[in-house]
C-alpha positions as CSV (number, residue, x, y, z in Angstrom):
1,M,-103.8,-217.7,19.3
2,N,-104.6,-216.3,22.7
3,I,-108.0,-215.2,21.4
4,A,-109.0,-218.6,20.0
5,R,-108.2,-220.4,23.4
6,R,-110.1,-217.9,25.3
7,F,-113.0,-218.2,23.1
8,A,-113.2,-221.5,22.9
9,A,-113.3,-221.8,26.9
10,L,-116.8,-220.0,26.3
11,I,-118.3,-222.8,24.5
12,P,-119.3,-225.0,27.6
13,L,-120.9,-221.8,29.2
14,V,-122.8,-220.9,26.0
15,T,-124.3,-224.6,25.6
16,G,-125.3,-224.9,29.3
17,V,-126.8,-221.5,29.3
18,V,-129.0,-222.2,26.1
19,F,-130.1,-225.9,26.8
20,A,-131.2,-225.1,30.4
21,P,-134.0,-222.7,29.7
22,G,-135.0,-224.6,27.0
23,A,-136.3,-227.7,28.4
24,A,-138.1,-225.8,31.0
25,L,-140.2,-223.7,28.5
26,A,-141.2,-226.0,26.1
27,G,-144.6,-227.0,25.7
28,P,-147.1,-229.5,23.8
29,K,-149.5,-229.1,20.9
30,L,-153.0,-229.2,22.2
31,E,-155.7,-230.5,20.1
32,L,-158.8,-228.2,20.6
33,G,-161.3,-229.9,18.0
34,P,-161.2,-231.6,14.4
35,D,-159.9,-228.1,13.0
36,S,-158.4,-226.3,16.0
37,W,-155.3,-226.4,17.7
38,M,-152.7,-224.8,19.8
39,Q,-148.8,-225.1,19.6
40,F,-146.3,-224.0,22.3
41,G,-142.7,-223.3,21.6
42,F,-139.5,-221.9,22.8
43,L,-136.3,-220.5,20.8
44,G,-133.0,-220.0,22.8
45,Q,-129.9,-218.9,21.2
46,V,-126.9,-217.9,23.2
47,Q,-124.0,-216.5,21.8
48,A,-120.4,-215.0,22.9
49,T,-118.3,-212.8,21.1
50,Q,-114.8,-211.7,21.2
51,T,-114.1,-208.4,19.5
52,E,-110.8,-206.8,18.9
53,D,-110.7,-203.5,20.9
54,G,-114.1,-204.1,22.1
55,T,-116.3,-202.6,24.9
56,P,-116.0,-205.4,26.5
57,E,-113.5,-207.5,24.6
58,T,-115.4,-210.9,25.6
59,D,-119.3,-210.5,26.1
60,V,-121.7,-213.6,26.4
61,F,-125.3,-213.0,26.4
62,I,-128.5,-214.5,25.5
63,R,-129.3,-213.4,22.1
64,R,-133.1,-214.3,21.9
65,A,-134.9,-216.2,24.2
66,R,-138.5,-216.5,22.5
67,I,-142.0,-217.9,23.7
68,I,-144.0,-218.9,20.8
69,V,-147.6,-219.6,20.6
70,S,-149.3,-220.4,17.1
71,G,-152.6,-222.3,16.5
72,Q,-155.8,-222.6,14.3
73,V,-159.2,-221.3,15.7
74,M,-160.9,-223.2,12.7
75,D,-159.8,-224.0,9.0
76,G,-158.6,-221.0,7.5
77,V,-158.3,-218.7,10.8
78,Q,-154.9,-219.1,12.3
79,F,-152.9,-217.1,14.7
80,F,-149.1,-216.6,15.6
81,A,-147.6,-215.0,18.9
82,E,-144.3,-214.6,20.4
83,T,-142.4,-212.8,23.0
84,D,-138.5,-212.1,22.8
85,S,-135.9,-210.9,25.3
86,P,-133.3,-209.8,22.8
87,N,-129.5,-209.5,23.8
88,A,-130.3,-210.0,27.7
89,G,-127.1,-209.9,29.7
90,R,-125.3,-208.4,26.7
91,H,-123.1,-205.2,27.6
92,G,-125.1,-201.9,27.1
93,S,-128.1,-203.7,26.2
94,P,-131.6,-203.7,28.6
95,N,-133.0,-206.8,29.8
96,E,-136.7,-206.8,28.8
97,I,-139.2,-208.7,27.6
98,K,-140.9,-207.5,24.4
99,M,-144.1,-208.8,22.3
100,Q,-142.3,-209.1,19.1
101,D,-145.0,-210.9,16.5
102,V,-148.7,-211.1,16.9
103,F,-151.0,-211.4,14.0
104,V,-154.2,-213.3,12.6
105,D,-154.0,-215.1,9.0
106,L,-157.2,-215.6,7.2
107,R,-157.5,-217.7,3.9
108,L,-159.5,-215.7,1.5
109,P,-162.7,-217.6,0.7
110,Y,-162.7,-220.0,-2.3
111,L,-158.7,-219.4,-2.8
112,D,-156.8,-222.3,-1.3
113,D,-153.6,-220.6,-1.1
114,H,-154.1,-216.9,-1.1
115,W,-154.2,-215.2,2.5
116,F,-154.9,-212.0,4.4
117,K,-152.6,-211.0,7.5
118,A,-152.9,-208.4,10.0
119,G,-151.2,-207.1,13.3
120,L,-147.4,-206.5,13.9
121,I,-145.8,-208.6,11.3
122,L,-142.1,-208.7,9.6
123,L,-142.2,-206.2,6.5
124,P,-142.5,-208.3,3.2
125,F,-139.6,-206.6,1.7
126,S,-136.7,-209.1,1.1
127,F,-135.8,-212.8,1.7
128,E,-133.3,-211.6,4.3
129,S,-135.8,-209.4,6.3
130,R,-138.7,-211.9,6.3
131,S,-136.2,-214.8,7.2
132,G,-136.9,-216.8,10.4
133,A,-134.2,-216.5,13.1
134,T,-134.0,-220.4,13.6
135,T,-133.3,-220.8,9.7
136,L,-130.3,-218.3,9.1
137,L,-127.4,-219.7,7.0
138,G,-125.0,-218.0,9.6
139,H,-125.3,-217.2,13.3
140,D,-127.4,-214.0,12.5
141,Y,-128.8,-211.7,10.1
142,N,-126.8,-209.8,7.9
143,V,-128.0,-206.6,9.9
144,E,-125.3,-204.3,8.3
145,V,-127.0,-204.4,5.1
146,L,-130.7,-203.5,6.2
147,K,-131.5,-200.0,6.6
148,L,-135.3,-199.8,6.9
149,P,-136.7,-196.7,8.8
150,N,-139.6,-196.9,11.1
151,T,-139.5,-200.4,12.3
152,F,-139.6,-202.8,15.4
153,V,-137.0,-205.1,14.3
154,W,-137.9,-204.9,10.7
155,R,-141.9,-205.5,11.9
156,D,-144.7,-203.0,11.4
157,I,-148.5,-202.8,12.3
158,G,-150.5,-203.3,9.2
159,A,-152.0,-205.9,6.8
160,E,-150.9,-207.6,3.7
161,L,-152.1,-210.2,1.2
162,H,-149.7,-213.3,0.3
163,G,-150.1,-216.5,-1.6
164,T,-148.5,-218.3,-4.7
165,F,-149.7,-219.1,-8.1
166,W,-148.5,-220.7,-11.3
167,G,-148.2,-224.0,-9.5
168,K,-146.6,-222.4,-6.4
169,R,-143.8,-221.1,-8.8
170,I,-144.4,-217.5,-8.0
171,A,-145.1,-216.1,-4.4
172,Y,-146.3,-212.6,-3.8
173,F,-146.4,-210.7,-0.6
174,V,-147.9,-207.0,-0.5
175,G,-149.0,-204.8,2.2
176,V,-150.2,-201.6,3.8
177,F,-148.3,-200.4,6.9
178,D,-148.6,-197.5,9.3
179,G,-144.6,-196.9,9.9
180,Y,-143.7,-198.1,13.3
181,D,-143.7,-195.3,15.7
182,E,-141.2,-196.2,18.3
183,S,-140.8,-194.4,21.6
184,G,-138.2,-192.0,21.2
185,G,-138.1,-192.6,17.3
186,D,-138.5,-189.6,14.4
187,K,-141.2,-191.2,12.6
188,N,-143.4,-188.2,11.2
189,P,-146.7,-188.1,12.7
190,D,-148.2,-187.1,9.4
191,A,-146.6,-189.8,7.3
192,D,-148.2,-191.4,4.7
193,L,-149.4,-195.1,4.8
194,R,-146.3,-197.3,4.0
195,L,-146.4,-199.5,0.9
196,T,-144.2,-202.7,1.1
197,G,-144.1,-205.7,-1.2
198,H,-141.9,-208.6,-2.4
199,L,-142.3,-210.8,-5.7
200,A,-140.3,-214.4,-5.7
201,V,-140.2,-216.3,-8.7
202,N,-138.8,-219.8,-8.5
203,L,-136.9,-221.3,-11.2
204,I,-136.5,-224.4,-9.5
205,G,-138.8,-225.8,-6.8
206,E,-141.8,-224.3,-5.0
207,A,-141.9,-220.7,-3.8
208,E,-142.3,-220.0,-0.1
209,S,-145.2,-218.4,1.1
210,G,-145.5,-219.0,4.5
211,W,-145.0,-216.7,7.9
212,F,-141.4,-216.7,7.8
213,F,-138.6,-217.5,4.8
214,N,-136.1,-220.3,5.2
215,Q,-132.5,-219.3,4.2
216,C,-131.2,-222.9,4.9
217,R,-133.7,-225.2,3.5
218,L,-131.3,-228.1,2.5
219,G,-132.2,-231.4,4.2
220,K,-135.6,-230.0,4.5
221,S,-136.7,-229.8,0.6
222,G,-135.2,-230.7,-2.9
223,D,-133.4,-228.2,-5.0
224,Y,-134.7,-224.5,-5.4
225,L,-133.6,-221.4,-7.1
226,S,-136.0,-218.5,-6.2
227,I,-135.2,-214.8,-7.6
228,G,-136.9,-211.8,-5.8
229,A,-137.7,-208.2,-6.1
230,G,-138.9,-205.8,-3.3
231,I,-140.1,-202.5,-2.8
232,D,-140.8,-200.2,0.4
233,R,-142.1,-196.7,0.2
234,Q,-143.5,-194.3,2.6
235,D,-143.8,-190.6,1.7
236,K,-143.2,-188.1,4.4
237,A,-141.9,-190.8,6.4
238,T,-139.4,-189.0,9.0
239,Q,-139.4,-186.0,10.6
240,L,-135.8,-184.8,11.6
241,V,-134.9,-181.9,13.8
242,V,-132.8,-179.4,12.0
243,A,-130.2,-177.7,14.3
244,L,-129.0,-174.1,14.2
245,P,-125.4,-173.6,13.2
246,E,-123.0,-173.8,16.2
247,G,-122.8,-169.9,17.9
248,Q,-126.0,-169.1,16.0
249,T,-129.3,-168.0,17.7
250,G,-132.9,-167.3,16.7
251,P,-135.7,-169.2,15.9
252,V,-135.6,-172.9,15.9
253,P,-135.9,-174.2,12.2
254,P,-138.9,-176.3,11.1
255,P,-138.0,-180.1,11.2
256,E,-137.0,-181.7,7.8
257,I,-139.5,-184.2,6.4
258,V,-138.0,-186.9,4.6
259,D,-139.4,-189.4,2.3
260,S,-138.3,-193.2,2.3
261,E,-138.0,-195.2,-0.8
262,N,-136.2,-198.4,-0.9
263,W,-135.9,-201.5,-3.4
264,V,-134.1,-204.8,-3.5
265,V,-133.3,-207.8,-6.0
266,D,-132.4,-210.9,-4.1
267,L,-131.8,-214.6,-4.6
268,Q,-132.1,-217.7,-2.7
269,S,-130.8,-221.2,-3.9
270,G,-129.9,-224.8,-2.8
271,F,-128.8,-227.4,-4.6
272,E,-127.7,-231.2,-3.6
273,V,-125.4,-233.5,-5.4
274,G,-124.2,-236.6,-4.2
275,G,-125.2,-236.1,-0.5
276,V,-123.5,-232.7,-0.4
277,G,-125.6,-229.3,-0.4
278,L,-124.4,-226.2,-1.8
279,T,-126.8,-222.9,-0.2
280,L,-126.0,-219.4,-2.2
281,N,-128.1,-216.4,-1.1
282,A,-127.7,-212.9,-2.3
283,A,-129.1,-209.3,-2.4
284,W,-128.5,-206.0,-3.7
285,Y,-130.5,-203.0,-1.9
286,D,-130.7,-199.4,-3.1
287,W,-131.9,-197.2,0.1
288,D,-132.9,-193.5,0.1
289,N,-134.3,-192.7,3.6
290,A,-133.3,-191.1,6.8
291,L,-131.3,-193.7,7.7
292,F,-129.2,-194.3,5.0
293,R,-128.8,-193.0,1.5
294,G,-126.6,-195.4,-1.0
295,H,-126.4,-199.1,-1.4
296,T,-125.9,-202.3,0.3
297,A,-125.1,-205.7,-0.8
298,F,-124.1,-209.5,0.7
299,I,-123.4,-212.9,-0.6
300,E,-123.3,-215.9,1.7
301,T,-122.6,-219.6,0.8
302,G,-122.9,-222.9,2.8
303,V,-121.8,-226.4,2.0
304,L,-123.7,-228.8,4.1
305,I,-121.9,-232.4,4.5
306,G,-124.0,-234.5,6.7
307,K,-124.7,-232.3,9.8
308,V,-121.8,-229.9,9.3
309,M,-121.8,-227.0,7.1
310,P,-118.9,-224.5,6.6
311,V,-120.5,-221.1,5.9
312,A,-118.5,-217.7,4.1
313,K,-120.2,-214.3,3.6
314,Y,-119.1,-210.9,1.9
315,S,-121.1,-207.9,2.9
316,W,-120.6,-204.3,1.3
317,Q,-121.9,-200.8,2.2
318,D,-121.7,-197.9,-0.1
319,P,-123.2,-194.9,1.7
320,D,-123.6,-191.6,-0.9
321,A,-121.8,-189.6,2.1
322,S,-119.0,-191.5,3.3
323,A,-116.4,-194.2,2.2
324,T,-117.4,-198.0,1.2
325,S,-117.0,-200.6,3.6
326,E,-116.4,-204.3,3.3
327,D,-116.5,-207.1,5.8
328,Y,-115.6,-210.8,5.2
329,T,-117.1,-214.0,7.3
330,V,-116.1,-217.6,7.6
331,G,-117.3,-220.2,10.1
332,V,-118.6,-224.1,10.5
333,H,-122.0,-224.9,12.0
334,I,-123.3,-228.5,13.1
335,F,-126.6,-229.5,13.4
336,G,-129.0,-231.8,15.3
337,K,-132.6,-232.8,15.6
338,G,-133.0,-231.7,11.9
339,H,-132.4,-228.2,12.1
340,N,-133.6,-227.4,15.4
341,I,-130.4,-227.6,17.4
342,R,-127.2,-226.0,15.8
343,G,-124.0,-224.8,17.1
344,G,-121.0,-223.1,15.6
345,V,-118.3,-220.6,15.5
346,E,-117.7,-218.0,12.9
347,Y,-114.9,-215.2,12.6
348,R,-115.3,-211.9,11.0
349,W,-112.9,-209.4,9.7
350,G,-112.6,-206.3,7.4
351,D,-113.4,-202.5,7.6
352,S,-115.5,-203.4,11.2
353,P,-113.7,-204.6,14.3
354,S,-112.4,-208.3,13.8
355,Q,-114.7,-210.7,15.7
356,W,-114.9,-214.3,16.9
357,L,-118.5,-215.4,17.7
358,V,-119.8,-218.5,19.1
359,G,-123.4,-219.5,19.2
360,V,-125.7,-222.3,20.3
361,Q,-129.4,-222.5,19.1
362,V,-132.1,-224.9,20.3
363,L,-135.9,-224.6,19.2
364,L,-138.4,-226.7,21.0
């Protein structure tokens, strides 16, 4: 196949681009005192795509280039910050550095596993939207099923409580946020505060309660089965300009004010049998906001055999106002240094344009 041969030729270029900056930007962990430290890191992800009838058909770009700083000021006072240069070099994307996460996390007095976090943080809505970019089952997020309005890459400014109970079998995340007001966006300046939360119940293993969820825990922990549910609500969230019908003149109508009400039920699981690991993740979303009204869903799986993991995914979008669309993805990934280094190739087909994707990731 001509496409496959051309795409395979991109792999050495992808690998060279990602490893060069990774080595230069890695930093040490600094011990500042008995209970204080600072850790530096770097995440580099390079991707190359070959898209049927795309403009351009072949694109090579830096999907993520993150400089990461985390640390602890004292026992129970932690912080995290990272920059990103998303899609640098991608056709049609600006090359800019952004502050993507910045927050502090304070342990509540006399409560060992209950924390208060504040800053620019990932909304605690679903396993998928809260997952760390280095832990994804595939090369990237299931972006086609996430329809969160008034966010900065699914992040918002606010505060949340998070923690676990019942022997770490139940994890909760609940927060109040402003609704991100991006330049040129359509957030209503008079919107109510946003309420977002997620509850996970682990029937097997411990529930995750950290800063970022892990979609692919096999090789890092034992078996787990986590069932979750999340809500995201903001009244008067969006202000939409109402255009006059073509050819009609007169006073400009007042903007339409649209509420945002969304919910999800989701699942993450992983089991190891005889040295072979099986991961299964899924979610069903109900959306009622200015971006999307309707339902979306996905189910994805990976089979980890040593350091090699074949993956497969099905995603579904069912908007109220238009036709349903479906897409399928298959691929294979190879891991090194735990899960910190990975590379792989995926192929997607369905109602979206068919696409090959090669990616390489390094976390230092």
